N, C-alpha and C positions, 0 to 999 in steps of 0.2 A: 504494500500500500504506500503510495507516494503522498507527498504533502498536498498535491492537487485534490486527491479524493477526500481530504478533510474539509474542502470548501463546500458550501451549500450548492446543490444542483449537480455536482460533479460525481457521476457514477462511473462504473468501470469502462463503459464504452466511450464516454466523452474524455475520460482520463487517457484512454488508449489513443484516441485521436489527437489530443493535445500533444502527447509525447511524440506521436508520429510526425507532427508538423514542427517539432523543435521546441515545444513549450513544456518544460518539466518542473517548473517551480511556480507557485502562486505569484511571486513578484514578476516573473516573465509574462504571465497572463495580464497582470495589471498594466505593465509597461506597454504591451502590445495593444491592449484594448479589446473589447468584445467583438467589435466589427471586423478588425483585421484578423483576429483569431478565427472568427467564423469563416471569413473568406479563405483562409488557409485550409480549414477543415472541409469547406465546400469543394476545394480543388481536389481533395482525395475521396470525398464522399458526396456525390451529387444529390443524395437524399437529405442532406443537412437542411433541417426545416427552421421555421421561425422560432419554435420552442427551444431549439438548441442555441440560437442567438440570445434569446431571453435568459436561458440558463447561464450562459457565459457572463452576461452583464450582472445577473444576480450573484454569481460567484464572486465577481470583482467587488461588488458592493456588500457582500456578506449577508445576503438575504435570499429567501426562496423567490424564484422568479415570479410566482403568482402575486407577490407583494410589491412588485415594481410599480412606481407611480405611473399613472395612465399617460402622462405627457412623455415620459421616457419610453414607454411601450410604443407610443405612436411614432416617435423618432426612429426606434429600432424597426418598426414595421415598414416605415417609408424606405429605410435603407434596404431592408430585405426585398421589398418589391422591386427596387432598382437593380438588385444584384442576384436575383434568383435565376 
């Protein structure tokens, strides 16, 4: 179990994908940001959905993605639509 899996929303599959794209520490995820991390994951897994993007943002903020503020979810959704 890595440090990544201790973050909210980061299960085995997302942890595996983060490591596969070169993110192995929470600080690396924070530095990269959820959008860039999601784009890297999307490059190796075309099925990466909006919930994965929400999960990454929630992990960075230390909260369950369901609790993200609605304005932040809207920003992420707009980004997802442009990049899916």
